[in-house]
C-alpha positions in Angstrom: -65.5 -91.9 -95.6 -62.6 -92.0 -98.0 -59.2 -90.5 -97.2 -56.4 -90.9 -99.7 -52.7 -90.5 -100.0 -51.4 -90.6 -103.5 -48.2 -90.1 -105.6 -47.8 -90.2 -109.3 -48.3 -94.0 -109.4 -49.8 -95.1 -106.0 -53.2 -94.2 -104.7 -54.1 -95.2 -101.1 -57.7 -94.9 -99.9 -59.1 -95.6 -96.5 -62.7 -96.8 -96.6 -63.6 -96.5 -92.9 -64.5 -93.8 -90.3 -61.5 -91.7 -89.3 -61.6 -92.3 -85.5 -59.1 -90.6 -83.2 -56.6 -93.4 -83.4 -56.8 -93.6 -87.2 -56.3 -89.8 -87.4 -53.1 -90.1 -85.3 -51.7 -93.2 -87.0 -52.8 -92.9 -90.7 -50.9 -89.7 -91.4 -50.3 -88.9 -95.1 -46.6 -90.0 -94.8 -47.6 -93.3 -93.0 -50.2 -94.1 -95.7 -47.7 -93.2 -98.4 -45.2 -95.8 -96.8 -47.9 -98.5 -96.6 -48.9 -97.7 -100.2 -45.3 -98.0 -101.3 -44.9 -101.5 -99.8 -48.3 -102.7 -101.2 -47.6 -101.3 -104.6 -44.1 -102.9 -104.7 -45.0 -106.3 -103.4 -48.7 -107.1 -104.0 -48.2 -108.9 -107.2 -45.6 -111.3 -105.6 -47.9 -111.8 -102.6 -50.8 -112.8 -104.8 -48.6 -115.1 -106.9 -47.4 -116.9 -103.8 -51.0 -117.3 -102.6 -51.9 -118.8 -106.0 -48.9 -121.2 -105.6 -50.4 -122.3 -102.3 -53.6 -123.3 -104.2 -51.6 -125.2 -106.8 -49.7 -127.0 -104.1 -53.0 -128.0 -102.4 -54.2 -129.5 -105.7 -51.0 -131.5 -105.8 -51.6 -132.8 -102.3 -55.1 -133.7 -103.2 -53.7 -135.7 -106.1 -51.5 -137.7 -103.8 -48.3 -135.7 -103.5 -46.7 -135.3 -100.1 -44.5 -132.6 -98.5 -40.8 -133.2 -98.8 -37.5 -131.5 -98.3 -36.5 -128.9 -100.9 -33.4 -130.7 -101.9 -35.3 -133.8 -102.9 -37.7 -131.8 -105.2 -37.3 -133.0 -108.8 -40.2 -131.0 -110.2 -40.2 -127.3 -111.1 -43.9 -126.6 -110.4 -45.2 -123.1 -109.9 -42.8 -120.9 -107.9 -40.8 -123.7 -106.3 -37.0 -123.7 -106.8 -35.6 -127.2 -106.6 -32.1 -125.9 -107.1 -31.9 -124.3 -103.6 -28.8 -125.5 -101.9 -29.1 -123.5 -98.7 -29.2 -126.5 -96.5 -26.2 -128.1 -98.1 -24.0 -125.1 -97.7 -22.3 -125.4 -94.3 -20.7 -121.9 -94.3 -23.5 -119.3 -93.9 -24.8 -118.2 -90.5 -27.6 -115.9 -89.4 -26.8 -112.4 -88.1 -25.8 -112.2 -84.4 -28.6 -112.1 -81.9 -29.1 -108.6 -80.4 -28.2 -108.3 -76.7 -31.7 -107.5 -75.5 -33.1 -110.7 -76.9 -30.4 -113.2 -76.0 -32.7 -114.6 -73.2 -36.1 -115.5 -74.5 -36.9 -118.5 -72.3 -40.3 -117.1 -71.3 -42.5 -115.5 -73.9 -46.2 -114.6 -73.7 -48.6 -113.3 -76.3 -51.8 -111.4 -76.3 -53.9 -108.8 -78.2 -53.0 -105.2 -78.8 -55.6 -103.6 -76.6 -54.1 -101.0 -74.2 -54.5 -102.9 -70.9 -53.2 -106.1 -72.3 -50.1 -104.5 -73.7 -49.3 -103.0 -70.3 -49.9 -106.2 -68.5 -47.9 -108.2 -71.0 -44.9 -105.9 -70.7 -45.2 -106.0 -66.9 -45.7 -109.8 -66.8 -42.1 -110.7 -65.9 -41.7 -112.6 -69.2 -38.7 -112.0 -71.4 -40.8 -111.2 -74.4 -44.3 -109.9 -75.0 -45.6 -110.6 -78.5 -48.3 -108.1 -79.4 -50.5 -110.0 -81.8 -52.4 -108.5 -84.7 -53.3 -112.0 -85.9 -54.9 -114.8 -83.9 -55.4 -112.8 -80.7 -57.0 -109.8 -82.4 -60.3 -109.5 -84.3 -59.4 -107.2 -87.3 -62.0 -104.5 -86.7 -61.0 -101.0 -87.7 -61.0 -99.8 -84.1 -58.9 -102.8 -82.9 -56.3 -102.3 -85.6 -55.9 -98.5 -85.4 -56.1 -98.3 -81.6 -53.7 -101.2 -81.4 -51.1 -99.3 -83.5 -51.6 -96.3 -81.2 -51.1 -98.5 -78.1 -47.9 -99.9 -79.4 -46.6 -96.5 -80.4 -47.3 -95.2 -76.9 -45.7 -98.4 -75.4 -42.5 -97.8 -77.4 -42.4 -94.1 -76.4 -42.9 -95.1 -72.8 -46.0 -93.0 -72.3 -48.7 -95.8 -72.3 -51.1 -95.9 -69.4 -54.7 -97.1 -68.8 -57.3 -96.1 -66.3 -60.1 -98.5 -65.5 -63.3 -96.6 -66.0 -65.1 -98.5 -63.2 -62.5 -98.7 -60.5 -60.2 -95.8 -61.3 -57.1 -98.0 -61.1 -54.2 -96.8 -63.2 -52.1 -99.2 -65.2 -48.6 -98.2 -66.3 -45.5 -100.1 -67.5 -42.9 -100.7 -64.9 -39.8 -98.6 -65.2 -37.4 -101.1 -63.7 -38.0 -104.2 -65.9 -40.4 -104.8 -68.8 -40.6 -107.5 -71.5 -39.1 -106.9 -74.9 -41.8 -106.1 -77.4 -42.3 -108.2 -80.5 -45.2 -107.7 -83.0 -46.9 -110.3 -85.0 -48.6 -108.9 -88.2 -51.3 -110.8 -90.0 -50.3 -113.6 -92.3 -49.8 -113.2 -96.1 -53.2 -114.7 -96.8 -55.2 -111.9 -95.0 -56.3 -108.6 -96.6 -56.9 -105.3 -94.9 -60.6 -104.7 -95.8 -60.6 -101.0 -95.0 -57.7 -99.9 -97.2 -57.1 -100.1 -100.9 -54.0 -99.4 -102.9 -54.6 -98.6 -106.5 -58.0 -100.1 -106.2 -56.9 -103.4 -104.7 -57.3 -104.4 -101.1 -54.2 -103.9 -99.1 -52.2 -106.7 -97.6 -53.0 -107.1 -93.9 -49.4 -108.2 -93.3 -48.0 -105.0 -94.9 -50.6 -102.7 -93.2 -49.7 -104.1 -89.8 -46.0 -104.2 -90.4 -45.8 -100.9 -92.2 -47.6 -98.8 -89.6 -45.7 -100.2 -86.7 -42.3 -99.9 -88.4 -43.0 -96.4 -89.7 -44.0 -95.0 -86.4 -41.6 -96.7 -84.1 -38.3 -97.7 -85.7 -36.3 -94.5 -84.8 -37.6 -94.5 -81.2 -36.7 -98.1 -80.8 -33.2 -97.5 -82.1 -32.8 -94.6 -79.7 -33.5 -97.0 -76.8 -31.0 -99.6 -78.0 -33.5 -102.1 -79.1 -35.2 -102.7 -82.4 -38.3 -103.5 -84.4 -38.8 -107.2 -83.7 -41.4 -109.3 -85.4 -43.0 -112.8 -85.4 -43.9 -114.0 -88.9 -47.0 -116.3 -88.9 -48.4 -118.9 -91.2 -45.5 -119.1 -93.7 -45.8 -122.2 -96.0 -42.4 -122.1 -97.6 -39.1 -120.3 -98.1 -40.2 -118.2 -101.0 -42.7 -116.6 -98.6 -39.8 -115.9 -96.2 -37.9 -114.4 -99.2 -40.8 -112.0 -99.7 -40.7 -110.8 -96.1 -36.9 -110.3 -96.4 -37.3 -108.2 -99.5 -40.1 -106.2 -97.7 -37.7 -105.6 -94.8 -34.9 -104.4 -97.1 -37.2 -102.0 -98.9 -38.6 -100.6 -95.7 -35.2 -100.0 -94.2 -33.9 -98.3 -97.3 -37.1 -96.1 -97.4 -36.7 -94.9 -93.9 -32.9 -94.7 -94.0 -31.9 -97.3 -91.4 -29.3 -100.0 -91.8 -30.1 -103.3 -93.3 -30.5 -105.8 -90.5 -32.3 -103.3 -88.2 -35.4 -105.4 -88.5 -35.3 -108.8 -86.9 -37.9 -111.6 -87.2 -38.7 -115.0 -85.8 -40.5 -117.4 -88.1 -43.4 -119.3 -86.5 -43.5 -122.9 -87.8 -47.2 -123.3 -88.0 -47.7 -125.3 -91.2 -46.6 -128.8 -92.2 -45.0 -127.5 -95.5 -42.9 -124.9 -93.6 -41.5 -127.7 -91.4 -39.8 -129.1 -94.5 -38.1 -125.8 -95.4 -36.8 -124.5 -92.1 -33.2 -124.1 -93.1 -34.2 -122.5 -96.4 -36.3 -119.9 -94.6 -33.5 -119.1 -92.2 -31.2 -118.6 -95.2 -33.6 -116.2 -96.9 -34.0 -114.2 -93.7 -30.4 -114.6 -92.5 -29.6 -110.9 -92.2 -32.9 -110.3 -90.3 -33.4 -113.6 -88.6 -34.1 -114.2 -84.9 -34.6 -117.9 -85.5 -37.6 -120.2 -85.4 -40.4 -121.0 -83.0 -42.0 -124.4 -83.5 -45.8 -124.7 -83.4 -46.9 -127.1 -86.1 -50.3 -127.8 -84.7 -52.4 -128.2 -87.8 -52.4 -129.5 -91.3 -54.9 -127.1 -92.8 -53.2 -126.9 -96.1 -53.1 -130.7 -96.6 -55.7 -132.9 -98.2 -58.0 -135.1 -96.2 -56.2 -138.2 -97.6 -52.9 -136.9 -96.1 -54.3 -136.7 -92.6 -53.5 -140.4 -92.2 -49.8 -140.0 -92.9 -47.8 -140.8 -89.8 -46.3 -137.7 -88.2 -43.0 -138.0 -86.3 -43.0 -137.7 -82.6 -42.9 -134.3 -80.8 -39.4 -135.1 -79.5 -38.1 -135.8 -83.0 -39.6 -132.5 -84.3 -37.9 -130.6 -81.5 -34.6 -132.2 -82.1 -34.7 -131.4 -85.9 -35.6 -127.8 -85.2 -32.9 -127.4 -82.6 -30.4 -129.1 -84.9 -31.2 -126.4 -87.5 -30.9 -123.5 -85.1 -27.6 -124.8 -83.6 -26.2 -125.2 -87.1 -27.0 -121.6 -88.1 -26.4 -120.1 -84.6 -29.8 -118.6 -84.1 -32.6 -118.8 -81.5 -35.5 -121.2 -81.1 -37.8 -119.0 -79.0 -39.9 -121.0 -76.6 -39.9 -124.4 -78.4 -39.2 -126.4 -75.3 -37.1 -126.4 -72.1 -33.9 -127.3 -74.0 -31.7 -124.2 -74.1 -28.5 -123.1 -75.6 -26.8 -124.2 -72.3 -27.4 -127.8 -73.2 -24.8 -130.4 -72.5 -22.0 -131.0 -75.0 -23.4 -134.5 -75.7 -26.8 -133.0 -76.5 -25.2 -130.3 -78.7 -23.2 -133.0 -80.6 -26.3 -135.1 -81.1 -28.2 -132.0 -82.5 -25.4 -131.2 -84.9 -25.4 -134.8 -86.1 -29.1 -134.6 -86.8 -28.5 -131.3 -88.6 -25.9 -132.9 -90.9 -28.2 -135.7 -92.0 
């Protein structure tokens, strides 16, 4: 079945059954918003994905990742003139009060029972995950959006069909909700915008933001996100521009959206400070999880990788320098000793 929402220049079509969740969440206005984002940013997304391929070829030819300031080649979309790390004066926006304490975070899929249990877990943050934790079936995606909308409204509940047990979110204390959309490399197979597959990232982000931003603000919290699988600061810049466009579209202040970057790729680890700079008005820091080298050539697997402790210190030096958070990187917190803080800042100035 095809259901469309169109304007003079944007045509959005849904190529999937209109189940009850889809009927609720894919309203004409919501589809129009998703179409607006995809139409505005799809060319840039595809160019950045092509740049990933170009970079992979360079790695296969013997190149290695390096910090942006040492880049002497202007290849593809890279900008060797970036001086974000060398500028000592900029800082990221202040951290909102409800996410000052993020010492314990858990993640899970967006199905109804898991969302309730995650919010009731006692953790500081529950990250509802449209990416690694969720198979992107049409029912999972649309029902997940409905589950998050109901969680934000405070009306979510679940009754076990076998036992009759009712699950509801605690009224006294629940985790702060973060949402992880799919990465830039993933499409939404059930939706096209002007005949091209929609971005999975923009579909997940757009529906959640459209349906929940005003309710979240009325409850003195905000739309908080985790950004996965970024491979460089220009991909962070794209997210920042998406955030600005979305906020202007729905009439909320710039900086309403806040996001933490997940450091999941080797190349991103060399551009941490540049990514913070690009997202500085929307940043909620970094969370370190470089667990793979999927974008690197086989030959590069033998390159020695610095120790876990060194990685942690470099990330913390970066976040101390720019006054943001580091999620659940390790047990080291912002209450570290003055000697530790001094050492981190020394590393950050190297």
